[in-house]
Every structure is written in structure tokens, then in C-alpha cells.
C-alpha positions as CSV (number, residue, x, y, z in Angstrom):
1,M,33.7,110.2,-54.4
2,E,37.0,110.5,-51.5
3,S,40.0,107.5,-52.2
4,V,40.9,105.7,-50.0
5,S,43.2,106.9,-47.3
6,P,45.3,105.9,-44.1
7,E,43.0,107.9,-41.4
8,F,40.0,105.8,-42.1
9,P,40.9,102.1,-43.0
10,L,38.0,100.2,-45.0
11,D,38.9,97.8,-42.2
12,A,36.1,100.1,-39.7
13,V,32.6,98.3,-40.3
14,D,30.3,101.0,-42.8
15,P,28.4,99.2,-45.0
16,E,27.1,102.9,-47.0
17,R,31.5,103.4,-47.4
18,D,32.0,100.0,-48.6
19,R,28.9,101.1,-50.7
20,E,30.7,104.1,-52.3
21,R,33.9,101.8,-52.0
22,W,32.9,99.1,-54.0
23,A,31.1,101.2,-56.8
24,E,34.3,103.1,-57.4
25,F,36.2,100.1,-57.8
26,V,33.3,98.5,-60.3
27,R,33.9,102.4,-61.9
28,T,37.9,103.0,-62.3
29,R,39.3,99.1,-61.3
30,D,41.8,101.5,-59.1
31,V,44.8,99.3,-58.5
32,P,45.2,101.2,-54.7
33,L,41.1,100.7,-53.8
34,R,41.4,97.4,-55.3
35,N,44.9,96.7,-52.6
36,A,42.5,98.1,-49.6
37,L,39.9,95.5,-50.5
38,V,42.2,92.6,-50.1
39,S,43.4,94.6,-47.3
40,R,39.7,94.6,-45.7
41,Y,38.7,91.3,-46.9
42,I,42.0,89.4,-46.0
43,G,40.4,87.8,-43.2
44,L,37.7,86.4,-44.3
45,A,40.6,84.1,-47.1
46,K,42.0,83.2,-43.8
47,I,39.0,81.7,-42.1
48,M,38.0,80.0,-45.0
49,A,41.7,78.3,-45.7
50,A,41.6,77.4,-41.7
51,R,38.6,76.1,-42.3
52,L,38.9,73.7,-45.0
53,Y,43.0,73.1,-43.4
54,R,41.7,72.0,-40.4
55,R,38.6,69.6,-42.6
56,R,41.6,68.2,-44.7
57,A,41.9,64.3,-44.9
58,D,45.8,64.0,-45.1
59,N,48.8,66.1,-44.0
60,S,50.6,66.2,-47.3
61,V,49.6,70.2,-47.7
62,A,51.1,72.8,-45.9
63,F,48.7,75.3,-44.2
64,S,50.6,77.9,-46.3
65,D,49.4,76.4,-50.0
66,F,45.5,76.5,-48.7
67,L,46.3,80.0,-47.4
68,Q,47.6,80.9,-51.0
69,Y,44.7,79.0,-53.4
70,A,42.5,81.6,-50.6
71,R,44.4,84.6,-51.2
72,V,43.9,83.8,-55.7
73,G,40.4,83.2,-55.1
74,L,40.0,86.3,-52.9
75,L,41.5,87.9,-55.6
76,E,39.1,86.3,-58.5
77,S,35.5,87.5,-55.7
78,I,37.1,91.2,-55.8
79,D,37.4,91.4,-59.1
80,H,34.7,89.4,-60.5
81,Y,32.1,90.5,-57.9
82,D,28.9,93.0,-59.2
83,P,27.6,94.6,-55.9
84,E,24.7,95.8,-58.3
85,R,23.2,92.6,-57.4
86,G,22.6,92.3,-53.5
87,V,24.7,90.0,-52.6
88,P,27.3,90.4,-50.1
89,F,30.3,90.4,-50.7
90,E,31.1,88.1,-48.0
91,A,28.6,85.3,-49.0
92,F,29.5,85.8,-53.0
93,S,33.4,85.3,-52.2
94,S,33.0,82.5,-49.3
95,Y,32.2,80.7,-52.9
96,R,34.7,81.8,-54.5
97,I,37.4,81.3,-52.0
98,K,36.7,78.0,-51.5
99,G,36.3,77.0,-55.1
100,A,39.7,78.4,-55.5
101,I,41.0,76.2,-52.9
102,L,39.3,73.5,-53.6
103,N,40.3,74.0,-57.4
104,G,44.5,74.3,-56.0
105,L,44.3,71.3,-54.1
106,Q,42.9,68.8,-57.1
107,T,45.4,70.0,-59.3
108,E,47.9,69.4,-57.3
109,S,46.7,66.1,-56.5
110,E,46.6,65.4,-60.1
111,I,50.4,66.2,-59.8
112,A,51.5,64.1,-57.3
113,S,49.2,61.1,-58.5
114,Q,51.1,61.6,-61.7
115,R,54.6,61.3,-60.2
116,A,52.9,58.6,-58.8
117,F,52.0,56.7,-61.3
118,W,55.9,57.4,-63.3
119,A,57.5,56.4,-60.3
120,R,55.5,52.9,-60.3
121,R,55.5,52.7,-63.6
122,A,59.7,53.2,-63.8
123,R,60.4,50.7,-60.6
124,E,57.9,48.0,-61.8
125,R,60.6,48.9,-65.2
126,F,63.1,48.4,-63.3
127,E,62.0,45.1,-61.5
128,S,61.5,43.3,-65.1
129,L,64.8,44.1,-66.3
130,K,66.3,42.8,-63.0
131,E,64.0,39.7,-63.1
132,H,65.3,39.4,-67.3
133,E,69.1,39.7,-66.2
134,T,68.0,37.1,-62.8
135,R,66.8,34.5,-65.3
136,G,69.6,32.5,-66.4
137,D,69.2,32.4,-69.7
138,R,72.4,35.4,-70.6
139,R,72.8,38.5,-68.8
140,A,71.5,41.8,-70.1
141,S,74.2,43.3,-71.8
142,L,74.2,47.6,-70.9
143,E,73.2,47.8,-74.6
144,E,69.7,45.9,-74.2
145,L,69.1,47.2,-71.1
146,V,68.8,50.9,-72.6
147,N,67.0,49.2,-75.1
148,L,63.8,48.1,-73.0
149,T,64.2,51.2,-71.0
150,V,63.1,53.8,-73.9
151,G,59.9,54.6,-74.1
152,L,60.1,55.5,-70.7
153,A,58.9,59.0,-69.9
154,L,59.5,60.0,-66.4
155,S,58.3,63.8,-67.2
156,P,56.8,66.0,-70.1
157,S,60.0,67.5,-70.4
158,S,62.1,64.4,-71.9
159,N,59.4,64.0,-73.9
160,R,59.5,67.4,-76.0
161,T,64.3,66.4,-75.7
162,R,63.4,62.7,-77.1
163,A,60.6,64.7,-80.0
164,R,63.7,67.6,-80.8
165,S,65.6,64.4,-80.5
166,S,64.6,62.2,-83.0
167,T,64.6,64.9,-86.0
168,R,68.5,64.6,-85.8
169,R,70.2,62.1,-87.7
170,S,71.9,59.8,-85.8
171,R,72.3,55.9,-85.3
172,P,69.7,53.6,-85.1
173,I,68.5,52.2,-81.7
174,L,68.7,49.0,-82.0
175,M,66.0,46.8,-80.4
176,P,67.3,42.9,-79.0
177,S,66.6,39.8,-80.9
178,P,64.0,37.8,-79.2
179,N,65.9,34.3,-77.9
């Protein structure tokens, strides 16, 4: 079995050579051969990314993100493809590429919705603090404002920081008396 050489790139359409190369890759998992397969099929990933980008619901995600998720899907499909099953690689990889793009967008969407939730929660907490301050009962002291915001976690990293700091000996947090 000959290795991939510059004089015969994988871009040439030759189904027999593609079958031979797939068989060699499945047998050896050769990195240069894998890179050649990526080069051979990167156009398919770009097409899939462009199709899904064209049908996007909003403009919050850049095309480069779609393309990156498509590349991840292409790599996964190359690593998991089994030519012995008789399914053309293009058909197999199109499902994996589309799935990788949609999974990436869903993860990104979940992160964005979590950020929006925490921002909304902080805004509501701040508005309630302003209402408390302007009710006229009394002005809230800085210590009361700090004590009211305890428990507001803006990120998962602040939860870890609070957990570490709570193990140290420190002054207890005093809650305002209800008046």
C-alpha cells in the first residue's frame, strides 16, 4: 500500500484509491493520512457549515463558529468511519458534521441563556435594593446592602471562591434586623 504523496493528492476523484486509503487509515491510524483525509473532505464541512449558517435563526453566532463546529464533526467522522459497512463517507460524515454544528450551537445557546439568567437576577436584585433604599423607611447602610447581596452568584467560579473562603476563619456575616 503506497502512502499519500504530493504527486497524487486526495482531491482527485478516484473511488478505488479512496477505498485503499480508507482501508489503510482504518488499519494504521496514520496521522499524515488522517490529515490528507481532512484536506480531502474539508470542502464538505465548509458546505455543511454554509448551509446551516444560511438557515440560522439569528445573527448572534459568527460563520467562523459554524465552520469550527463543522471541522470538529469532520474529525469525529474520520475517526469513527468504518468503510466495511458500505456507507459512503460523504453520507456518514454529513450527519456527524451537522450534529456537531447543532450540538455546538446548543451548548453556546445554553451558556448564553445562563449568562442572561444571572444578569437578569443581578438586575432584579439591584432594583430591589434600590427600592429598599428609596422607600423612605431608612437609608440602607453599605453593610446592609452587602449582606443582602450575599448568595448572589454571578458565575460558577465565584461559587468555588466562596466555598474556599468559607472554610477560613472569618467574622460572621450579620444579616440586617427586620424593621
